[in-house]
N, C-alpha and C positions, 0 to 999 in steps of 0.2 A: 504494500500500500504506500502510495506517495502522498505527501502533505504539501500543500502550497506554502511557499516561503513568503508570508505576508501576514497582515493582521487578520485576514479572513481565514476561517477554519474550513478549508475545502480539501477533500481527499479524492484520490484517483486510484482505482483498482484495475489491474490488468495482469496478464500472464505473458511470459517471454522465456526464450531459451538463454538470452544474453542480457542479464540485468544491467550491467554497467553501460552497455551500448544503448539500451532502451531509455535509461534515465538521461543519458547524454543527448539522445534524439529529442526527448521531451523538452529538455532545457535549452536546446538550440532552436526550437520552433519547428522541428520537422517530425514530431510525433503525432499522436492522435489529435484531431481537430480541437477537442476539448482542452488539451494541454498546451496548445500553442500560445506564445506570448507570456508565459508564466514560468517561474522558477520553482522546482520541486526538490524535495529531499525524501529519501527512503526512511519510512518509520516502521515498516513491518514486511517480512517476507516469509514464505514457506517454499519448500522444495518438494517436487513430485517426480516420480519416475515416468508416468504416462501423461500425455497431453490431455486425454479425456478427464483424468482426475484433477488436473490443474484447472481446466475449464469449469468443471463442476464446482470446485472450491471457490473460484473467482465469482461465479454466479451466486453462490451462497453468501459470500461476504458482501457482494453488492446489494443483495436484497435484505440482509440482516443489519438494520440500522443500529440496533443495540450493540452488536459486536463491533461494528465500525467505530462507534463512539467510544467504546471501551478501549480499543486499540489507540485511537486518536488521543484520548485523555491520558493514557499512560506515557505518551511520547510528546507532551507539550513542552 
């Protein structure tokens, strides 16, 4: 999970094979449309062997606001 580096408390959840490259793309304005023009920092990550499990977990975290807020609050 990425957190916006600013006063606003915005998070972004996604999956990738190369985390460093993905964060770099987001911070350079070449990532997902939602992330462009903003600076992000990593606040939470999980590692999975299969792409399907990673996508399932991504979906779960995106839909579970309570969990997202708990993760965000631990990393303020």
